MDTraj code that builds the backbone (N, CA, C; nanometers):
import mdtraj as md
import numpy as np

residues = "MET GLU ILE ARG ALA LEU ALA ASN ALA ASP ARG ALA TRP VAL GLU ARG LEU VAL VAL GLU ARG TRP GLY ALA ALA GLY VAL VAL GLY ARG GLY ARG VAL TRP ASN PRO ALA GLU LEU PRO GLY PHE ALA ALA PHE GLU ASP GLY ARG CYS VAL GLY LEU VAL THR TYR GLU LEU GLU GLY GLU ALA CYS GLU VAL VAL THR LEU ASP ALA LEU GLU GLU GLY ARG GLY ILE GLY THR ALA LEU LEU ARG SER VAL GLU GLU MET ALA ARG GLU ALA GLY CYS THR ARG VAL GLN LEU LEU THR THR ASN ASN ASN LEU ARG ALA LEU ALA LEU TYR GLN LYS ARG GLY TYR ARG LEU VAL ALA LEU VAL PRO GLY ALA ILE ASP GLU GLU ARG ARG LEU LYS PRO SER ILE PRO GLU PHE ASP SER ALA GLY LEU PRO ILE ARG ASP GLU LEU HIS LEU GLU LEU LEU LEU THR".split()
xyz = np.array([
    [0.7323, 3.9953, -6.5827],
    [0.8382, 4.0611, -6.5084],
    [0.8082, 4.2109, -6.5064],
    [0.8228, 4.2701, -6.3902],
    [0.8038, 4.4141, -6.3718],
    [0.9402, 4.4762, -6.3436],
    [0.9712, 4.5842, -6.4152],
    [1.0956, 4.6562, -6.3906],
    [1.0594, 4.7952, -6.3427],
    [1.1228, 4.8363, -6.2319],
    [1.0958, 4.9697, -6.1791],
    [1.2253, 5.0331, -6.1312],
    [1.2228, 5.1658, -6.1305],
    [1.3383, 5.2417, -6.0819],
    [1.3545, 5.2198, -5.9324],
    [1.4781, 5.2237, -5.8872],
    [1.5053, 5.2119, -5.7438],
    [1.4587, 5.3375, -5.6717],
    [1.4127, 5.3184, -5.5493],
    [1.3711, 5.4284, -5.4622],
    [1.4612, 5.4288, -5.3386],
    [1.4578, 5.5361, -5.2636],
    [1.5387, 5.5440, -5.1410],
    [1.5086, 5.4291, -5.0457],
    [1.3837, 5.3833, -5.0415],
    [1.3457, 5.2728, -4.9528],
    [1.4120, 5.1411, -4.9920],
    [1.4692, 5.1336, -5.1119],
    [1.5332, 5.0103, -5.1598],
    [1.6800, 4.9987, -5.1192],
    [1.7392, 5.1055, -5.0690],
    [1.8844, 5.1096, -5.0488],
    [1.9378, 4.9967, -4.9601],
    [1.8670, 4.9606, -4.8547],
    [1.9183, 4.8572, -4.7632],
    [1.9247, 4.7210, -4.8325],
    [1.8171, 4.6812, -4.9026],
    [1.8222, 4.5495, -4.9670],
    [1.9158, 4.5497, -5.0868],
    [1.9312, 4.6660, -5.1543],
    [2.0279, 4.6736, -5.2642],
    [2.1681, 4.6493, -5.2098],
    [2.2005, 4.7116, -5.0966],
    [2.3339, 4.6904, -5.0391],
    [2.3543, 4.5431, -5.0011],
    [2.2528, 4.4810, -4.9424],
    [2.2653, 4.3378, -4.9074],
    [2.2893, 4.2525, -5.0323],
    [2.2158, 4.2817, -5.1390],
    [2.2311, 4.2054, -5.2633],
    [2.3699, 4.2266, -5.3234],
    [2.4180, 4.3495, -5.3230],
    [2.5502, 4.3784, -5.3777],
    [2.6581, 4.3066, -5.2964],
    [2.6474, 4.3094, -5.1653],
    [2.7451, 4.2391, -5.0813],
    [2.7419, 4.0895, -5.1120],
    [2.6233, 4.0340, -5.1257],
    [2.6100, 3.8904, -5.1545],
    [2.6706, 3.8551, -5.2902],
    [2.6450, 3.9357, -5.3914],
    [2.6864, 3.9039, -5.5284],
    [2.8280, 3.9521, -5.5614],
    [2.8735, 4.0608, -5.4991],
    [3.0003, 4.1227, -5.5342],
    [3.1043, 4.1136, -5.4224],
    [3.0662, 4.0575, -5.3072],
    [3.1617, 4.0345, -5.2005],
    [3.1884, 4.1516, -5.1082],
    [3.1299, 4.2666, -5.1370],
    [3.1471, 4.3864, -5.0532],
    [3.0462, 4.4906, -5.0992],
    [3.0270, 4.5926, -5.0173],
    [2.9323, 4.6991, -5.0529],
    [2.9855, 4.7860, -5.1663],
    [3.1158, 4.7892, -5.1839],
    [3.1758, 4.8682, -5.2905],
    [3.2195, 4.7814, -5.4062],
    [3.2105, 4.8367, -5.5256],
    [3.2624, 4.7695, -5.6450],
    [3.3659, 4.8618, -5.7086],
    [3.4625, 4.8024, -5.7759],
    [3.5704, 4.8808, -5.8347],
    [3.5715, 4.8667, -5.9859],
    [3.6242, 4.9683, -6.0487],
    [3.6419, 4.9694, -6.1930],
    [3.6974, 5.1036, -6.2340],
    [3.7685, 5.1050, -6.3452],
    [3.8276, 5.2286, -6.3962],
    [3.9112, 5.3001, -6.2884],
    [3.9670, 5.2200, -6.1957],
    [4.0531, 5.2765, -6.0925],
    [3.9813, 5.3488, -5.9805],
    [3.8517, 5.3242, -5.9658],
    [3.7760, 5.3926, -5.8602],
    [3.6809, 5.2954, -5.7916],
    [3.6173, 5.3433, -5.6841],
    [3.5220, 5.2626, -5.6071],
    [3.3847, 5.3288, -5.6147],
    [3.2822, 5.2470, -5.6405],
    [3.1429, 5.2917, -5.6364],
    [3.0711, 5.2197, -5.5230],
    [2.9720, 5.2828, -5.4648],
    [2.8813, 5.2179, -5.3713],
    [2.7465, 5.2070, -5.4425],
    [2.7150, 5.0917, -5.5027],
    [2.5935, 5.0779, -5.5813],
    [2.4647, 5.1105, -5.5058],
    [2.4619, 5.0904, -5.3742],
    [2.3402, 5.1195, -5.2980],
    [2.3088, 5.2690, -5.2969],
    [2.4063, 5.3517, -5.3329],
    [2.3853, 5.4963, -5.3369],
    [2.3556, 5.5476, -5.4779],
    [2.3563, 5.4573, -5.5755],
    [2.3387, 5.4960, -5.7149],
    [2.1949, 5.4743, -5.7622],
    [2.1561, 5.5432, -5.8693],
    [2.0270, 5.5111, -5.9306],
    [2.0340, 5.3745, -5.9971],
    [1.9195, 5.3178, -6.0241],
    [1.9165, 5.1879, -6.0892],
    [1.7754, 5.1399, -6.1141],
    [1.7661, 5.0173, -6.1593],
    [1.6386, 4.9514, -6.1843],
    [1.6442, 4.8112, -6.1242],
    [1.5295, 4.7638, -6.0793],
    [1.5188, 4.6264, -6.0287],
    [1.4083, 4.5557, -6.1047],
    [1.4285, 4.4286, -6.1281],
    [1.3289, 4.3446, -6.1943],
    [1.2660, 4.2543, -6.0890],
    [1.1331, 4.2467, -6.0915],
    [1.0592, 4.1659, -5.9948],
    [0.9658, 4.0692, -6.0650],
    [0.9499, 3.9538, -6.0033],
    [0.8505, 3.8542, -6.0435],
    [0.7850, 3.8021, -5.9184],
    [0.6550, 3.8063, -5.9163],
    [0.5787, 3.7579, -5.8004],
    [0.6304, 3.8184, -5.6694],
    [0.6662, 3.9458, -5.6737],
    [0.7087, 4.0159, -5.5539],
    [0.8520, 3.9921, -5.5107],
    [0.9276, 3.9132, -5.5847],
    [1.0667, 3.8879, -5.5468],
    [1.1605, 3.9445, -5.6527],
    [1.2717, 3.9951, -5.6077],
    [1.3706, 4.0541, -5.6970],
    [1.4406, 3.9432, -5.7762],
    [1.4442, 3.9608, -5.9091],
    [1.5140, 3.8648, -5.9953],
    [1.6298, 3.9307, -6.0709],
    [1.6474, 4.0624, -6.0509],
    [1.7577, 4.1296, -6.1180],
    [1.7743, 4.2724, -6.0717],
    [1.8957, 4.3231, -6.0874],
    [1.9294, 4.4581, -6.0434],
    [2.0360, 4.5155, -6.1354],
    [2.0197, 4.6421, -6.1695],
    [2.1232, 4.7160, -6.2415],
    [2.1383, 4.8516, -6.1739],
    [2.2630, 4.8965, -6.1579],
    [2.2891, 5.0307, -6.1061],
    [2.3753, 5.1030, -6.2083],
    [2.3657, 5.2349, -6.2064],
    [2.4381, 5.3130, -6.3063],
    [2.4736, 5.4502, -6.2507],
    [2.5591, 5.5196, -6.3260],
    [2.5968, 5.6563, -6.2915],
    [2.5989, 5.7381, -6.4202],
    [2.5388, 5.8555, -6.4157],
    [2.5431, 5.9477, -6.5287],
    [2.6603, 6.0431, -6.5093],
    [2.7397, 6.0593, -6.6146],
    [2.8527, 6.1507, -6.6091],
    [2.8681, 6.2145, -6.7464],
    [2.8235, 6.3390, -6.7566],
    [2.8290, 6.4076, -6.8849],
    [2.7387, 6.3386, -6.9854],
    [2.7945, 6.3066, -7.1011],
    [2.7176, 6.2405, -7.2066],
    [2.7222, 6.0885, -7.1965],
    [2.7815, 6.0368, -7.0900],
    [2.7954, 5.8921, -7.0747],
    [2.7135, 5.8412, -6.9572],
    [2.6638, 5.7225, -6.9738],
    [2.5979, 5.6494, -6.8659],
    [2.6821, 5.5252, -6.8398],
    [2.7325, 5.5127, -6.7187],
    [2.8162, 5.3987, -6.6796],
    [2.7314, 5.2960, -6.6068],
    [2.7195, 5.1754, -6.6614],
    [2.6555, 5.0652, -6.5899],
    [2.7573, 5.0172, -6.4877],
    [2.7220, 5.0265, -6.3611],
    [2.8148, 4.9917, -6.2543],
    [2.7993, 4.8451, -6.2140],
    [2.6755, 4.8017, -6.1929],
    [2.6503, 4.6598, -6.1623],
    [2.5331, 4.6119, -6.2459],
    [2.5365, 4.4852, -6.2819],
    [2.4242, 4.4184, -6.3479],
    [2.4202, 4.2767, -6.2945],
    [2.3081, 4.2420, -6.2337],
    [2.2912, 4.1079, -6.1781],
    [2.1564, 4.0513, -6.2204],
    [2.1602, 3.9442, -6.2978],
    [2.0409, 3.8669, -6.3268],
    [2.0459, 3.7468, -6.2330],
    [1.9525, 3.7398, -6.1414],
    [1.9575, 3.6339, -6.0402],
    [1.9166, 3.4983, -6.0960],
    [1.8541, 3.5006, -6.2128],
    [1.8206, 3.3774, -6.2855],
    [1.8676, 3.3995, -6.4281],
    [1.9754, 3.3340, -6.4659],
    [2.0351, 3.3577, -6.5974],
    [1.9580, 3.2872, -6.7079],
    [1.9690, 3.3421, -6.8280],
    [1.9096, 3.2807, -6.9452],
    [1.7619, 3.3101, -6.9647],
    [1.7074, 3.4058, -6.8896],
    [1.5643, 3.4366, -6.8988],
    [1.5373, 3.5764, -6.9537],
    [1.6423, 3.6476, -6.9945],
    [1.6245, 3.7808, -7.0499],
    [1.6208, 3.8920, -6.9465],
    [1.6507, 3.8596, -6.8231],
    [1.6469, 3.9598, -6.7162],
    [1.7556, 4.0652, -6.7375],
    [1.8774, 4.0218, -6.7638],
    [1.9864, 4.1157, -6.7873],
    [1.9589, 4.2045, -6.9076],
    [1.9076, 4.1460, -7.0140],
    [1.8731, 4.2230, -7.1336],
    [1.7664, 4.3272, -7.1025],
    [1.6642, 4.2891, -7.0287],
    [1.5564, 4.3830, -6.9945],
    [1.6090, 4.4973, -6.9079],
    [1.6971, 4.4670, -6.8146],
    [1.7538, 4.5715, -6.7295],
    [1.8439, 4.6654, -6.8102],
    [1.9259, 4.6099, -6.8986],
    [2.0090, 4.6940, -6.9842],
    [1.9217, 4.7844, -7.0715],
    [1.8153, 4.7299, -7.1258],
    [1.7239, 4.8089, -7.2090],
    [1.6675, 4.9262, -7.1294],
    [1.6331, 4.9033, -7.0031],
    [1.5814, 5.0114, -6.9184],
    [1.6850, 5.1218, -6.9002],
    [1.8099, 5.0828, -6.8770],
    [1.9166, 5.1816, -6.8613],
    [1.9380, 5.2573, -6.9926],
    [1.9381, 5.1865, -7.1040],
    [1.9598, 5.2506, -7.2342],
    [1.8494, 5.3528, -7.2638],
    [1.7250, 5.3182, -7.2356],
    [1.6136, 5.4117, -7.2577],
    [1.6284, 5.5348, -7.1688],
    [1.6622, 5.5136, -7.0416],
    [1.6806, 5.6250, -6.9491],
    [1.7955, 5.7128, -6.9968],
    [1.9049, 5.6524, -7.0431],
    [2.0217, 5.7285, -7.0878],
    [1.9869, 5.8148, -7.2095],
    [1.9114, 5.7606, -7.3022],
    [1.8675, 5.8394, -7.4182],
    [1.7865, 5.9600, -7.3719],
    [1.6917, 5.9347, -7.2827],
    [1.6061, 6.0425, -7.2320],
    [1.6878, 6.1483, -7.1573],
    [1.7976, 6.1070, -7.0945],
    [1.8829, 6.1998, -7.0196],
    [1.9814, 6.2735, -7.1106],
    [1.9808, 6.2426, -7.2395],
    [2.0686, 6.3101, -7.3337],
    [2.2065, 6.2496, -7.3483],
    [2.2252, 6.1288, -7.2989],
    [2.3545, 6.0615, -7.3121],
    [2.3764, 6.0175, -7.4570],
    [2.5020, 6.0124, -7.4977],
    [2.5361, 5.9648, -7.6318],
    [2.5865, 5.8209, -7.6303],
    [2.6162, 5.7705, -7.5099],
    [2.6644, 5.6318, -7.5021],
    [2.6385, 5.5731, -7.3643],
    [2.6293, 5.4408, -7.3620],
    [2.6266, 5.3640, -7.2377],
    [2.7566, 5.2857, -7.2359],
    [2.8272, 5.2943, -7.1250],
    [2.9544, 5.2227, -7.1143],
    [2.9513, 5.1327, -6.9920],
    [3.0337, 5.0305, -6.9977],
    [3.0436, 4.9366, -6.8871],
    [3.1751, 4.8642, -6.8989],
    [3.2048, 4.7887, -6.7975],
    [3.3258, 4.7086, -6.8027],
    [3.2999, 4.5716, -6.7435],
    [3.3854, 4.4812, -6.7804],
    [3.3840, 4.3480, -6.7222],
    [3.5289, 4.3017, -6.7139],
    [3.5462, 4.1851, -6.6580],
    [3.6812, 4.1316, -6.6438],
    [3.7070, 4.0255, -6.7501],
    [3.8335, 3.9975, -6.7733],
    [3.8745, 3.9044, -6.8787],
    [3.8127, 3.7655, -6.8644],
    [3.7771, 3.7266, -6.7441],
    [3.7244, 3.5921, -6.7212],
    [3.5725, 3.5831, -6.7333],
    [3.5035, 3.6965, -6.7420],
    [3.3570, 3.6970, -6.7375],
    [3.3002, 3.6774, -6.8775],
    [3.3139, 3.5565, -6.9293],
    [3.2784, 3.5264, -7.0670],
    [3.1282, 3.5364, -7.0930],
    [3.0470, 3.4976, -6.9966],
    [2.9007, 3.5077, -7.0150],
    [2.8570, 3.6527, -7.0278],
    [2.9133, 3.7398, -6.9442],
    [2.8790, 3.8816, -6.9522],
    [2.9266, 3.9395, -7.0849],
    [3.0459, 3.9053, -7.1260],
    [3.0993, 3.9547, -7.2517],
    [3.0087, 3.9144, -7.3687],
    [2.9596, 3.7924, -7.3670],
    [2.8679, 3.7469, -7.4718],
    [2.7367, 3.8253, -7.4675],
    [2.6803, 3.8428, -7.3481],
    [2.5547, 3.9180, -7.3347],
    [2.5698, 4.0585, -7.3906],
    [2.6746, 4.1283, -7.3503],
    [2.6927, 4.2666, -7.3929],
    [2.7081, 4.2762, -7.5448],
    [2.7863, 4.1873, -7.6031],
    [2.8060, 4.1925, -7.7476],
    [2.6771, 4.1598, -7.8232],
    [2.5987, 4.0664, -7.7722],
    [2.4697, 4.0357, -7.8354],
    [2.3766, 4.1561, -7.8319],
    [2.3922, 4.2411, -7.7305],
    [2.3090, 4.3607, -7.7153],
    [2.3638, 4.4792, -7.7956],
    [2.4746, 4.4597, -7.8687],
    [2.5280, 4.5658, -7.9527],
    [2.6436, 4.6438, -7.8934],
    [2.6875, 4.6070, -7.7733],
    [2.8018, 4.6745, -7.7123],
    [2.9290, 4.6305, -7.7847],
    [3.0204, 4.7245, -7.8001],
    [3.1467, 4.6961, -7.8671],
    [3.2615, 4.7115, -7.7695],
    [3.3600, 4.6274, -7.7861],
    [3.4816, 4.6357, -7.7063],
    [3.5609, 4.7571, -7.7535],
    [3.5862, 4.8505, -7.6613],
    [3.6576, 4.9730, -7.6984],
    [3.7934, 4.9839, -7.6303],
    [3.8186, 4.9021, -7.5289],
    [3.9494, 4.9075, -7.4633],
    [3.9745, 4.7804, -7.3831],
    [4.0997, 4.7456, -7.3779],
    [4.1494, 4.6395, -7.2898],
    [4.2538, 4.7054, -7.2021],
    [4.2380, 4.6902, -7.0704],
    [4.3342, 4.7480, -6.9775],
    [4.4061, 4.6322, -6.9071],
    [4.5185, 4.5893, -6.9631],
    [4.5919, 4.4779, -6.9029],
    [4.6359, 4.5116, -6.7604],
    [4.6139, 4.4178, -6.6703],
    [4.6588, 4.4339, -6.5323],
    [4.5739, 4.5259, -6.4459],
    [4.4630, 4.5768, -6.4999],
    [4.3808, 4.6712, -6.4230],
    [4.3290, 4.6094, -6.2937],
    [4.2886, 4.4836, -6.2981],
    [4.2320, 4.4208, -6.1783],
    [4.3413, 4.3981, -6.0748],
    [4.4603, 4.3673, -6.1202],
    [4.5720, 4.3560, -6.0260],
    [4.5880, 4.4869, -5.9493],
    [4.5763, 4.5992, -6.0179],
    [4.5868, 4.7305, -5.9536],
    [4.4662, 4.7575, -5.8631],
    [4.3452, 4.7191, -5.9081],
    [4.2236, 4.7478, -5.8309],
    [4.2119, 4.6642, -5.7041],
    [4.2891, 4.5584, -5.6943],
    [4.2926, 4.4821, -5.5689],
    [4.3456, 4.5675, -5.4542],
    [4.4172, 4.6728, -5.4865],
    [4.4623, 4.7644, -5.3817],
    [4.3429, 4.8385, -5.3218],
    [4.2413, 4.8646, -5.4043],
    [4.1194, 4.9310, -5.3570],
    [4.0213, 4.8320, -5.2946],
    [4.0227, 4.7094, -5.3449],
    [3.9310, 4.6055, -5.2967],
    [4.0076, 4.4731, -5.2907],
    [4.0769, 4.4484, -5.1805],
    [4.1617, 4.3292, -5.1687],
    [4.0858, 4.1967, -5.1784],
    [3.9535, 4.1994, -5.1622],
    [3.8767, 4.0743, -5.1654],
    [3.8568, 4.0182, -5.3068],
    [3.8983, 4.0914, -5.4095],
    [3.8851, 4.0372, -5.5454],
    [3.9774, 3.9166, -5.5567],
    [3.9218, 3.8003, -5.5911],
    [4.0067, 3.6812, -5.6009],
    [4.1019, 3.6890, -5.7212],
    [4.2110, 3.6165, -5.7134],
    [4.3056, 3.6124, -5.8247],
    [4.2580, 3.5195, -5.9356],
    [4.1742, 3.4209, -5.8994],
    [4.1225, 3.3248, -5.9965],
    [3.9728, 3.3065, -5.9743],
    [3.8992, 3.2787, -6.0825],
    [3.7560, 3.2514, -6.0670],
    [3.7344, 3.1031, -6.0367],
    [3.6091, 3.0619, -6.0258],
    [3.5780, 2.9234, -5.9864],
    [3.6215, 2.8214, -6.0907],
    [3.6439, 2.8647, -6.2144],
    [3.6911, 2.7740, -6.3195],
    [3.8433, 2.7744, -6.3313],
    [3.9096, 2.8518, -6.2466],
    [4.0548, 2.8576, -6.2492],
    [4.1127, 2.9628, -6.3430],
    [4.0273, 3.0457, -6.4027],
    [4.0770, 3.1511, -6.4910],
    [4.1314, 3.2669, -6.4076],
    [4.2455, 3.3208, -6.4469],
    [4.2979, 3.4362, -6.3746],
    [4.2102, 3.5583, -6.3996],
    [4.1917, 3.6389, -6.2963],
    [4.1152, 3.7636, -6.3072],
    [4.2172, 3.8757, -6.2983],
    [4.2461, 3.9397, -6.4133],
    [4.3527, 4.0406, -6.4095],
    [4.3307, 4.1599, -6.4998],
    [4.2498, 4.1468, -6.6051],
    [4.2354, 4.2544, -6.7020],
    [4.0923, 4.3075, -6.7054],
    [4.0788, 4.4350, -6.7414],
    [3.9487, 4.4993, -6.7528],
    [3.9173, 4.5190, -6.9011],
    [3.7956, 4.4831, -6.9398],
    [3.7481, 4.5051, -7.0755],
    [3.6431, 4.6145, -7.0717],
    [3.6603, 4.7195, -7.1507],
    [3.5659, 4.8305, -7.1565],
    [3.4807, 4.8149, -7.2814],
    [3.3493, 4.8238, -7.2631],
    [3.2562, 4.8145, -7.3742],
    [3.1666, 4.9359, -7.3750],
    [3.1108, 4.9680, -7.4940],
    [3.0157, 5.0771, -7.4994],
    [2.9149, 5.0542, -7.6105],
    [2.8002, 5.1165, -7.5905],
    [2.6927, 5.1166, -7.6898],
    [2.6672, 5.2624, -7.7242],
    [2.6805, 5.2965, -7.8508],
    [2.6505, 5.4328, -7.8938],
    [2.5002, 5.4483, -7.9071],
    [2.4469, 5.5554, -7.8530],
    [2.3039, 5.5818, -7.8551],
    [2.2750, 5.6800, -7.9677],
    [2.2626, 5.6285, -8.0888],
    [2.2386, 5.7158, -8.2041],
    [2.0979, 5.6991, -8.2564],
])
top = md.Topology()
chain = top.add_chain()
for i, resn in enumerate(residues, 1):
    res = top.add_residue(resn, chain, resSeq=i)
    for name in ("N", "CA", "C"):
        top.add_atom(name, md.element.get_by_symbol(name[0]), res)
traj = md.Trajectory(xyz[None], top)
């Protein structure tokens, strides 16, 4: 697997991938909207095809992971992409990497905790509020779990 930083030439396919995986070009969290195709990130490739994507935003001493998509789960793609972001964040002088997920995203929550991320906040009802910014967020996932709360996690870079 080859991981490389995103370039300007990647923006169109990144937007297509984000729309396919996230339902729209914009993603919401922390009460705001991001356009991942405009953000820095890393992509993982195998045999010339994209198998994973991560986008992030640097803000002060924090690096916010905005999107993380492993197109083939269980192969270490998400871990490798997170590692790339963590290394970049250290080099940029960040003291932490932060991210969020929703109450129903149990696989992501497990991945993040295995990588050393700690739960630092629960925002009850945050997704209910963020539907005002992105009405396409479903009320329930495919397993019937309600999608309503935001979980904030972080990894301290010490």
